[in-house]
N, C-alpha and C positions, 0 to 999 in steps of 0.2 A: 610667097613662093620664091621670089627672086632672092630674098635674104637667105632663105633656107638653102638654096642651091649654091649661093656664094659662100655661105658659112661651111657647107659640106666640102666645098672645093678647097678651102684654106684651113681645114681643121688641123692639119699637121704643122702649119706654119709656126704657131707660138712655140711648139716643142722644138722645132729646128732652131729658132732664135735663141732659146735658152741654152742650147748646146754650144752655141758660139760665144756666149758671154763668159768672161773669167769670173770664177766664184771664189770667195774667201775660204781658206782651209785653216781654221783656228785650232790652236791647242785647246783641248778640253780638260778643264779642271773641275772635279766634282767632289762635293761633300758638305756636310753641315758646317757653317761658319767659314767656308773657304774664301769668301770675299776678302778676308784679311790677307790673302796672298797677292792682292793687286799690286802692292808696292814692290814686291819681289819680281813680279812679271815686268813691271815698268823698268826697274833697275837693270834686269837682265837684257831687256831690249834696247837699253841706252836712252830711254826717254827721260828728259830733264824736268818738264813741266806738263801737268795734266789738267785738262778741264773736266771736272766731275759734273756730269749732267744727271739730274734726277727730278722728281716731281715734288709738289708741295706736301703731299701726304707722307711719302717716305722720309722726306726731310724732317717733318714734324715728329715722326716716330723715332728719329735718330738712327735710322738704319744705314745711313751713309757713314757713320762715325768709324766703323771698323776699316772702311776703305781709306778715309782721310788719315787715320792713325797709322795705317800701314804705309801710306805714301810718305808720311813724315819720318817713320822709322827707317825708310830706305833712301832718305835724302832726295825725294822727288817733290819739287814744289807743285802747288796746285791752286786752282781757283774753283769755287763752287757756284754752279748755276742751277737753281732749284725752281725755276719758273715754268716748268712744263705742266700742262694740265691734260685732262683726258681727251681733249679735242684740240691738239696743237695747231696754231695758226702760223702763217708766214711771218707775222710780227714777233711771235714768241721765238721762232727759230732765228730770226734776224738778231734778236737780243742775245741769243746763245752764241751765234757766230761772232758778234761784237765782243762778247766776253772772252771767247777763245783767242781772238786777235789781240785784245788788250793785255792778256796775261802771257802771250807768246807761247801758247800751248803747242806741244809737238805730238800730243795724243789726246784722245777723248776717252774717258771712262764713263760708260752709260749704265746707270743703275735704275731699273724700273721695268714697267710693262711695255707693250707695243708702242704706246704713244711716246714714251721717253726714248726708246731705242730708235724709232723712226725719226724723231726729231734730231737725235744724235747723229744719224747718218747724214742728214742734210747739213747740219752744222759742220760735220767733218769734211764733207765735199766742198762746202762753201768757204771754209776758213782760209784756204789758200788764196782766195780771190776776194778780199774784203770790200772792194769797190763794185763788185758785180752784184746786181740785185738777186735776192734769194729766189724770186719768181723764175729766174733763168733755170733753176734746178727743179722746177715743178712740171716740166714737160714729161712726155712718156719715157724718155731716156735722159739721164744726166751723166755726162762723161767727165771723169776726173782727169782732164788732159794734163794738168800741171801738178798732179799728185793730190793726195787726200790725207787728212790726219788719220793715222791708224786708230782703231777702236778696240778697247777692251770692254766686253759686254757682260753685264751681270743681270740676267732677267729676274724679275720679282714675281712673275706669274708663269704658270705652266700651260701655255695654250698656243700663242701665235708662232713661236719659234723665230721671232723677229731678230733674235741675237745673231742669227747667221744668214738670214735672207737678204737679198740685194734690193728688195722693194721697200718703199716708204710711202706713207700717206700723210699729207699735211693739207690743211685748209688754206685756200687762197683768200684774198681780201674780199671776195664776193661771198665767202662762206661755203664755196664748193670744195669738196674733197678732191685733191689731185694725187693721183698715184703715179709714182715714178720708179724706174729701175736705175740703180746707180752702177755704172760701168767703171770698174777699177777700185771698188771698195776694199779696204784692208782691215782684217780682224785678226790680229795676232793670237788672241786668246778669248775664250768664253768660259765664264765661271758659273757653274750650276750649284747654287747654294740653297739647300733645303731650309735653312734657318729663316730665310725670307718668306717662306710660304706658311710657316706655322702661325696660326691665328687668322688666316685668310677666311673670309665669309664662305659658308658652304656653297652658296650660289656661284661665287667666283671660281672656287675649286671645281665645281661640277661642269659648268658650261665652258670653262677654259679647256678642261680635259676632253670634252666632246669635240671641241674645235680641233684640238691636236689630233685626236683619233681620225677625224675626217680628212686631215691633210695626208696622213699615211694611207688611208683607204682610197681616197681619190687619186693619189699618186700611182697606186698600183693599177687602177682602172684606166688611167689616161692612155691615149694613143701616142705614146712616146717610147722610144727605145731606151731602156734603162740598163745600167750596169748591175752586176750581181750585188755589189756593195749597196747601191741605192735601193734595190729591191729588198735586201735584208733589213736595211734601216727602216723602210716603210712598214714592213711586216712587224718589226719589233715595236714600232710606234703604236700600232693597233694592239698588239699583245700586251704591252706594258699598261695601257689604259684599261683594257678589259679586266686585267688581273688586279690592278692597284686602285682604281677609282672606287670600287665597292669597299675596299679596305678603309679608304679615307672617309667614306660616308659613315662608317661605324667608328673610326678612330682617327679624327682629324690631326692628331699630333704624332701619327706614325711617321717617323723620320724616313725610314726605308721606302715607304710608299710615296712620300713627298719627293724623294730623290728620283724615284723611278718615273714619276710623271714629268719631272723636269727633263729627264733624258728623252722621254717619249716626245715631248714638245719640240726638243732640239732636233730629233729625227724627223718630225713633221715639217720643221723648217727646211731641212734638207730636201724633203719631197717637194716643197714649193719651188725651191731653186732648180731642181733637176727633173721633176716630173709634172709640175704644175697641178692645179686643182681641176675642177670640172663643174658640172651643172649643180651639184649640191651648193657650191659657193655662189654660183650665178643666181640661183633661186634665193638663197639665204641673204645675200647682199641686198637684193631687190625688196624682198619681204621685210627685212629688218629696217631698211631705209624708209619704206612707206609707213610702217606701223610702229617705228621706234622700239623694235624688239632687240634685246642684247644679241650680239652676233652668235655666240655659242648656242643660245637657246633656239635661234632661228635655224641654225645648222641642225640641231637635234630634231626639229619638226620635219626638215626636208630630207634627212639622211636616208631612211629606209625606202620611202617611195621612189626616190631618184635612183638609188642603188639597184632596187629591184627592176627598174625599167631598163637597166643596162647589163644585168647579170648574165643573160644568155649569150652576150657577146664576149664576156670576160669570165666564163665559167672556170677556165684554167687558173686565172689569177685568184678568183674567189676561193676555189677549192684548195689551192696551195696555201693561201692565207689561213683557211680554217684548220688545215693540218698543222701549220706553224704555231697557231694559237692553242693547239691541243683540243680542238673542238671536233675533229674528224680524224679518221685513220687514213694512212697512206693507201692508195688504191681504191678507196671508197668512190662510188659514182660521183662525178663532179656536181651534178645537180643536187644530190643529197648533201654533200659537203657544203655547198653554197647555201642551201637552206638552213643548215645548222649555224653558219656564221650569221645570217640575217636574224635567226631566232635569238642568238646570243646578244646581238645588238639591241633587239627589241626588249629583252629582259633587262639590259643595262639601262636603257632609257626609262623603263618603268621604275627601276630601282632609284633612278635620279629624280623621280616625281614628275616627269613630263606629262602634262595633260594630254588627253587623247584628242588630237586635232587642234589646229591653230584657228580658233574662232574669230580672231581679229580680221582675218582675210575676208574681203567682201567681193562678191561676184561682180559688182559694178566696177571694180578696179581691175578686172582681168585684162582689159585691153592695154591699160598702162603698164601693168606688170609684165605682160608678154613682151612689150617693147623693151622694157628695162632688162629683162632676162636675156633676150636676144642680144642686146648690146653688150652686156657683161660677159656673155659666153664667148665672145670674140677673143678674150684674153687667155682662153684655155684650149686644151686639146682633149676633149672628152672622147670616150670610146665610140660614141655615135652622136649624130646631130638630131635634135628634136625639132619637129615642125611645130608651128604655132598651135595647132589643134592638140598635139601631144602635151604641150606646155600647159594648156588649159586643163587637160585631164590630170596632170600632175598637181596643179593648184587645187583642184577639187579634192584629190587624195590628201594633200597636206592640210587643207581646211577641215576636212571631215575626220581625219585620223586614219593611220594605216591599220 
């Protein structure tokens, strides 16, 4: 009860904090094969030497080569660091920071998914201070007091939106994931290149897209004052996934649909920056960590039960989103419009092959899960605060299926 009252009291604090933080405003470059414009972007910005950061898989596939050829063509020197893996550690990031310092990089070009982009952020903020331990930047907030290397980000997945978010997650030497917010991050350009997504496994396409959709939807439901532009981007995030994910499930090589999901993920990243997430993420993070479930799939199981538990508080937002997505008519009763949106979400999850209910959740774990969910929810501004008994009810619904 004490936690509930405290959490309810400070529910709006995270939203107030993000409004005070400076956010990157990158130029957005979109299109199939557009990563070959990295060199022109660097030349225009006056960058002389780039550290190109990627992971072993993308390096092995040669997907970095258009970037390095572009840098060469525009007279920009570069060094390549391809040591990032799916769960980057402080030692990996330290090696990347050392590579940036040794080549005299004045910018970072990050090609990859969330792990690469997050690693690139810590490398960029740490490179100006080569003698300071990387663990210094793994606190809740990392301040770029003496500047940061500007980043040109090229996401290779359409899910996290990490190319524009100011958050980063890296494992410390004890193996614990440390989440930090980088104050002062610079991102002159983001390049959304659908060529990088062609050939992605269906499971990656599916659950990344559901993760992106959840960012837009939770942003709209958060107890945060939003600008019209941010509201529009979050609505577009949801609409683009609802319309284009089914296309990709039928035709994985559809370039237009791939490009649309990249834009949706980017808009979802904007929602994280400006509106935060909510209980869907608090539940999914906790369930995913305990049972080793991929994040997007954990999101999928949590999405409808958690949204339904909040919809009566946010009928206006849900109804407006349903209208924006073409699921309801203007002036339709808000409850009906909201129901149509939830029905559409359910159909999409069914089309994605999501099993009915997360059978891995065990009742004997509820006490631990409740504590984890309570702790994680502190980072967000949900539309309402769940008590522990309500969290147990939600876990039951997620376990048994909506």
